[in-house]
C-alpha positions as MATLAB code, in Angstrom:
seq = 'MKSKKRKESMNPSAVVPKENERNKQRVNPSKEDVILENVSSNTTSEDCCHTKNCSHYIGKNRLSLYKGKFLFSIIAFTVAVIILFILFHVSYVNSQERIVSIHQNFCKDIAGRLESLTVENDSTVVLDKVISDLIAENQKNTLSLLELQYNKLQSDFAILSLWAGVLMIVFLIFSIYSIFKVDEMQKQGRDYLLKIEEISSSANEVSEKLTQQSQEKIENLDKMAQEEMEKLSAEYAKQLSELKEEIFKIQNSFQGIVKEKASDFEKTISTYREELKQNAIKNEQMLVQIVEAIKNSGASSSNKEQKG';
ca = [
    -141.669    2.728  -26.684;
    -143.727    5.755  -25.661;
    -141.122    6.888  -23.123;
    -138.343    6.667  -25.756;
    -140.361    8.745  -28.195;
    -141.022   11.326  -25.510;
    -137.305   11.592  -24.626;
    -136.401   12.022  -28.289;
    -139.047   14.733  -28.596;
    -137.713   16.494  -25.469;
    -133.963   16.480  -26.276;
    -133.906   18.182  -29.729;
    -135.728   21.235  -28.410;
    -132.903   21.812  -25.890;
    -129.969   20.955  -28.190;
    -130.929   22.667  -31.459;
    -130.763   26.301  -30.217;
    -127.291   25.755  -28.714;
    -125.986   24.331  -31.984;
    -127.535   27.225  -33.888;
    -125.828   29.741  -31.574;
    -122.442   28.042  -32.044;
    -122.828   28.054  -35.816;
    -123.791   31.739  -35.741;
    -120.728   32.583  -33.651;
    -118.486   30.707  -36.085;
    -119.997   32.286  -39.203;
    -120.629   35.789  -37.830;
    -117.764   36.942  -35.547;
    -118.582   39.353  -32.746;
    -117.724   43.055  -32.685;
    -115.099   42.547  -29.985;
    -113.142   40.141  -32.199;
    -113.234   42.665  -35.045;
    -112.068   45.471  -32.701;
    -109.203   43.371  -31.359;
    -108.101   42.523  -34.884;
    -108.224   46.197  -35.852;
    -106.199   47.213  -32.786;
    -103.560   44.577  -33.459;
    -103.374   45.560  -37.151;
    -103.106   49.254  -36.285;
    -100.371   48.662  -33.741;
     -98.391   46.517  -36.131;
     -98.863   48.634  -39.275;
     -99.159   52.285  -38.207;
     -98.085   52.786  -34.597;
     -95.064   50.482  -34.557;
     -91.652   51.904  -35.421;
     -90.147   50.176  -38.429;
     -86.496   49.210  -38.567;
     -85.795   51.075  -41.835;
     -87.789   54.271  -41.338;
     -87.371   54.828  -37.582;
     -84.497   57.108  -36.544;
     -84.189   55.808  -32.991;
     -85.017   52.169  -33.467;
     -82.562   49.509  -32.309;
     -83.333   45.968  -33.262;
     -82.449   42.978  -31.146;
     -79.897   41.762  -33.664;
     -78.204   45.157  -33.886;
     -78.208   45.587  -30.127;
     -76.623   42.172  -29.621;
     -74.069   43.036  -32.338;
     -73.127   46.293  -30.577;
     -72.845   44.516  -27.261;
     -70.659   41.819  -28.797;
     -68.353   44.354  -30.445;
     -68.018   46.393  -27.271;
     -67.277   43.382  -25.094;
     -64.905   41.863  -27.652;
     -62.923   45.108  -27.975;
     -62.654   45.557  -24.206;
     -61.576   41.955  -23.710;
     -59.038   42.190  -26.551;
     -57.486   45.396  -25.190;
     -57.323   44.082  -21.643;
     -55.731   40.832  -22.811;
     -53.198   42.770  -24.892;
     -52.308   45.013  -21.940;
     -51.929   42.011  -19.655;
     -49.671   40.289  -22.191;
     -47.550   43.449  -22.498;
     -47.211   43.715  -18.735;
     -46.139   40.077  -18.608;
     -43.598   40.559  -21.405;
     -42.178   43.694  -19.799;
     -41.907   41.957  -16.464;
     -40.156   38.968  -18.024;
     -37.728   41.184  -19.945;
     -37.004   43.258  -16.823;
     -36.311   40.124  -14.789;
     -34.094   38.721  -17.544;
     -32.098   41.955  -17.776;
     -31.569   41.995  -14.017;
     -30.384   38.402  -14.114;
     -27.985   39.254  -16.958;
     -26.490   42.172  -15.016;
     -26.069   39.994  -11.927;
     -24.537   37.162  -13.953;
     -22.114   39.580  -15.664;
     -21.017   40.968  -12.298;
     -20.569   37.454  -10.905;
     -18.471   36.469  -13.914;
     -16.350   39.592  -13.424;
     -15.780   38.722   -9.784;
     -14.833   35.165  -10.740;
     -12.445   36.481  -13.398;
     -10.685   38.770  -10.932;
     -10.452   35.979   -8.361;
      -8.963   33.643  -10.971;
      -6.384   36.187  -12.065;
      -5.378   36.928   -8.491;
      -4.940   33.255   -7.746;
      -2.804   32.722  -10.850;
      -0.379   35.582  -10.038;
       2.919   35.078   -8.173;
       4.434   37.405   -5.627;
       7.398   39.345   -7.050;
       9.033   42.741   -6.611;
       6.640   45.576   -7.383;
       3.883   43.059   -8.009;
       1.493   44.991   -5.806;
       1.680   48.011   -8.058;
       0.915   45.941  -11.118;
      -1.960   44.235   -9.363;
      -3.434   47.516   -8.235;
      -3.331   48.875  -11.769;
      -4.835   45.735  -13.255;
      -7.574   45.555  -10.665;
      -8.358   49.237  -10.996;
      -8.552   48.927  -14.782;
     -10.802   45.877  -14.539;
     -13.044   47.522  -11.977;
     -13.285   50.646  -14.131;
     -14.225   48.561  -17.161;
     -16.758   46.636  -15.117;
     -18.272   49.847  -13.823;
     -18.517   51.178  -17.371;
     -20.168   47.952  -18.484;
     -22.625   47.959  -15.594;
     -23.399   51.631  -16.160;
     -24.018   50.992  -19.837;
     -26.233   48.030  -18.978;
     -28.126   50.066  -16.407;
     -28.570   52.891  -18.918;
     -29.885   50.379  -21.435;
     -32.235   48.978  -18.808;
     -33.378   52.488  -17.908;
     -33.964   53.378  -21.541;
     -35.856   50.143  -22.026;
     -37.986   50.862  -18.989;
     -38.706   54.354  -20.317;
     -39.663   52.964  -23.710;
     -41.853   50.329  -22.073;
     -43.473   52.993  -19.908;
     -44.061   55.127  -22.993;
     -45.645   52.176  -24.783;
     -47.822   51.454  -21.770;
     -48.847   55.101  -21.568;
     -49.738   54.977  -25.266;
     -51.812   51.858  -24.715;
     -53.449   53.483  -21.701;
     -54.242   56.547  -23.816;
     -55.678   54.324  -26.547;
     -57.770   52.489  -23.986;
     -58.975   55.779  -22.536;
     -59.922   56.994  -26.006;
     -61.727   53.717  -26.727;
     -63.579   53.868  -23.426;
     -64.516   57.480  -24.074;
     -65.772   56.632  -27.555;
     -67.816   53.711  -26.299;
     -69.093   55.727  -23.332;
     -70.248   58.531  -25.646;
     -71.745   55.956  -27.989;
     -73.461   54.247  -25.061;
     -74.862   57.604  -23.905;
     -76.389   58.179  -27.342;
     -77.687   54.635  -27.411;
     -79.153   55.035  -23.922;
     -80.976   58.135  -25.128;
     -82.245   56.190  -28.115;
     -83.343   53.331  -25.889;
     -85.131   55.797  -23.601;
     -86.939   57.274  -26.598;
     -87.826   53.831  -27.792;
     -89.025   52.875  -24.298;
     -91.189   55.985  -24.101;
     -92.698   55.166  -27.478;
     -93.372   51.635  -26.321;
     -94.942   52.951  -23.115;
     -97.245   55.204  -25.123;
     -98.163   52.291  -27.353;
     -98.780   50.086  -24.335;
    -100.994   52.756  -22.775;
    -102.974   53.048  -26.004;
    -103.287   49.286  -26.282;
    -104.285   49.017  -22.606;
    -106.961   51.700  -23.017;
    -108.325   49.978  -26.123;
    -108.136   46.642  -24.313;
    -110.060   48.103  -21.364;
    -112.740   49.378  -23.711;
    -112.936   46.032  -25.442;
    -113.059   44.222  -22.088;
    -115.901   46.470  -20.924;
    -117.793   45.782  -24.135;
    -117.110   42.096  -23.776;
    -118.362   42.117  -20.183;
    -121.526   43.934  -21.232;
    -122.176   41.567  -24.106;
    -121.359   38.576  -21.933;
    -123.861   39.790  -19.332;
    -126.461   40.267  -22.046;
    -125.755   36.824  -23.434;
    -125.931   35.329  -19.961;
    -129.273   37.011  -19.373;
    -130.534   35.748  -22.724;
    -129.322   32.274  -21.905;
    -131.025   32.462  -18.507;
    -134.261   33.494  -20.181;
    -133.946   30.714  -22.723;
    -133.179   28.244  -19.959;
    -136.211   29.396  -17.978;
    -138.399   29.094  -21.057;
    -137.032   25.642  -21.768;
    -137.606   24.669  -18.140;
    -141.167   25.927  -18.321;
    -141.710   24.004  -21.550;
    -140.197   20.902  -20.044;
    -142.288   21.283  -16.894;
    -145.449   21.709  -18.997;
    -144.587   18.656  -21.078;
    -143.779   16.763  -17.923;
    -147.116   17.739  -16.406;
    -148.887   16.644  -19.589;
    -147.048   13.356  -19.565;
    -147.933   12.841  -15.903;
    -151.597   13.551  -16.579;
    -151.548   11.158  -19.526;
    -149.871    8.515  -17.420;
    -152.433    9.001  -14.642;
    -155.273    8.667  -17.142;
    -153.735    5.527  -18.582;
    -153.221    4.106  -15.099;
    -156.824    4.978  -14.184;
    -158.050    3.295  -17.354;
    -155.939    0.237  -16.606;
    -157.278    0.158  -13.048;
    -160.888    0.413  -14.264;
    -160.343   -2.296  -16.861;
    -158.660   -4.478  -14.258;
    -161.510   -3.947  -11.787;
    -164.029   -4.878  -14.501;
    -162.074   -8.002  -15.323;
    -161.869   -8.883  -11.619;
    -165.615   -8.383  -11.206;
    -166.314  -10.554  -14.240;
    -164.019  -13.283  -12.944;
    -165.598  -13.045   -9.476;
    -169.115  -13.315  -10.919;
    -168.052  -16.284  -13.032;
    -166.486  -17.880   -9.977;
    -169.632  -17.321   -7.925;
    -171.722  -18.834  -10.705;
    -169.521  -21.910  -10.858;
    -169.606  -22.228   -7.064;
    -173.392  -21.925   -7.049;
    -173.664  -24.603   -9.740;
    -171.339  -26.849   -7.718;
    -173.457  -26.228   -4.606;
    -176.658  -27.124   -6.409;
    -175.093  -30.245   -7.827;
    -173.849  -31.182   -4.359;
    -177.297  -30.594   -2.879;
    -178.882  -32.730   -5.560;
    -176.321  -35.450   -5.023;
    -176.888  -35.285   -1.253;
    -180.646  -35.596   -1.751;
    -180.137  -38.519   -4.083;
    -177.786  -40.148   -1.582;
    -180.341  -39.698    1.237;
    -183.019  -41.220   -0.936;
    -180.739  -44.122   -1.760;
    -179.959  -44.622    1.931;
    -183.641  -44.585    2.806;
    -184.349  -47.116    0.108;
    -181.447  -49.265    1.303;
    -182.683  -49.086    4.918;
    -186.236  -49.990    3.867;
    -184.912  -52.850    1.798;
    -182.918  -54.105    4.727;
    -185.932  -53.833    6.976;
    -188.099  -55.663    4.478;
    -185.545  -58.411    4.076;
    -185.306  -58.828    7.867;
    -189.065  -58.998    8.280;
    -189.404  -61.610    5.558;
    -186.702  -63.740    7.110;
    -188.374  -63.623   10.555;
    -191.716  -64.640    9.070;
    -190.126  -67.607    7.389;
    -188.611  -68.803   10.649;
    -191.929  -68.574   12.462;
    -193.647  -70.650    9.802;
    -191.060  -73.307    9.869;
];
């Protein structure tokens, strides 16, 4: 019971100051916390560039929108140009096939007419005229088709040149726009760098203050721990002295009890010895009496025999 009471008396002295310090830190915040809050509030309210008032601010949403528009326009133009090239190629191939098919049909027509003719007088002259007329018509047709194909190619080339000019203009516009946006991003990056430098300097100051205060707190805690250790050592020494005194008292009381028991035992032994001595004396006396009685009885018996 005493040891439990002593432990309970020792523990509160070491626990109460720590709880008090924690409660103080919760209720009263330190200067470093206040400084950090002020720095964060200043950076968010005064130093930061707002989206509405800043002339060179580009938000993430706007930047992603510009990127999406730029990429979508480039992809759309490239797809349109590719489709036009494919269409022009298909039309050119189809026109060539038409010209070839027309020429083949002409050759088949001439061959059919020649096969159907019969040989007569002056038939060669007629054939030469017919063939020459047909060939002239075919040449005119092929020339007209080739002129149409050439005109179509020129028109297609003009359209492609127009599309190329439009693409060049679009690329120039977006390149100029990207140059301006790069300048704006550089300005914004410089502003952010300045803000980061300011925040880093303030953070360094706060960290130095925190290190100083932490060292002071550590020193105070060391002092408190040393004081508590000294108190505990003093209490421990007192408890040891009290325990030694109690043990000494118990030893003295035990020695007194042992002496009393030993004296009582010696007294009982002495009484037993005296009783034994008295009993031995009585037994010797009884033996002597018995021996004398035996002797007397023997003498009386011998006298009786002599008389008889």
